[in-house]
C-alpha positions, 0 to 999 in steps of 0.5 A: 074392802074390810068391814068395820071392826071393834077390836084388834082380834076382829081386825085380824080375823077380817083381814085373814078371812078376806085373804082366804088364809087359814090360821096356819097359813097366816102364821107361816107367812108372818113367821109367827106361832099359830097360837099367836094368831089364835090368841090375838083373834080370840082377844086373849092378847093384844099385839104390839104394832110391829106384830100386828103390822107383820100379820096384816102385811101377810094378809096383803094389808097395811096398818095405818095409825092416826092420832087426832086432838081429843075433842071431849070436855076437859078441865082446861076447857073450864078456865072460863067457868066463872063470873065476877061477883061482888067486889070482883070475887069469883063465882064458879059456874057450878052448872058447867062444873057439874055437867063436866063431872056428869059427862065423865061419870058416863064416860069413865074411860075419858077421865084421865085424858080430861085432866092432862091439858093445863088450863090457861090461868083464869085470873082467879086463884080460887078457880085455878085451885078449884080446877087443880083440885078437880084434876087431882081428885079425878086422878085419885079416883083412878089410882093415878098420879095427878097431872104435873101442871097441878103442882104449879098452882099455888094453894089459896092463902085464905080458906074459901068455903061456900056460903052457909050456916055454921052447921052446914059449913061443918058438914061440908068440912068433913065431906071435903075431898083431901085435895080440896082441903090442901088447896084451902077449899071447903066444898063437900064432894056431893056438891059437885059429884052426884055419887062416889065412884065405885073405886074411889080411894082418897089419898092422903099424899 
């Protein structure tokens, strides 16, 4: 049995060692260049599935790939992160929203995946736009296009702003991410995010 590995290179090296093959012997069996084996094992290149399958079979192993639903938090899971306030106005659950963003700050590799699933309509135009703005801003932070589902969320017809004095609202207006502004939401970025990502570039489109 092979031991757990952390990379494709480790996987191939473990399989080759287990089969008692030299780099040259494996390359000859798999009909690839010896430098290909060396570069994969050293992490210089990441092989495609076909190449890796061929190399592992030459070691007497089969490659098995599995996929499973992503179980991390997502924008879609926040569709119920609100409650009805006075006159039925939506009150976002700021604690849940901030906790979600804190998690992604600690696990940046999950940011894109967290935005892809479309949330179920919440019943509140404010919440639907808030989640769309979150997904769009997270995508902007990663220099990626926003998820397609966000185009189906129509912007608010009346501007929404968090309560505060005129001075506070003016400060929030200047610190609101572009995606939120275009959706009619005035909310300073630091009201949700604890810090600016190091690669943050606000998009104007």
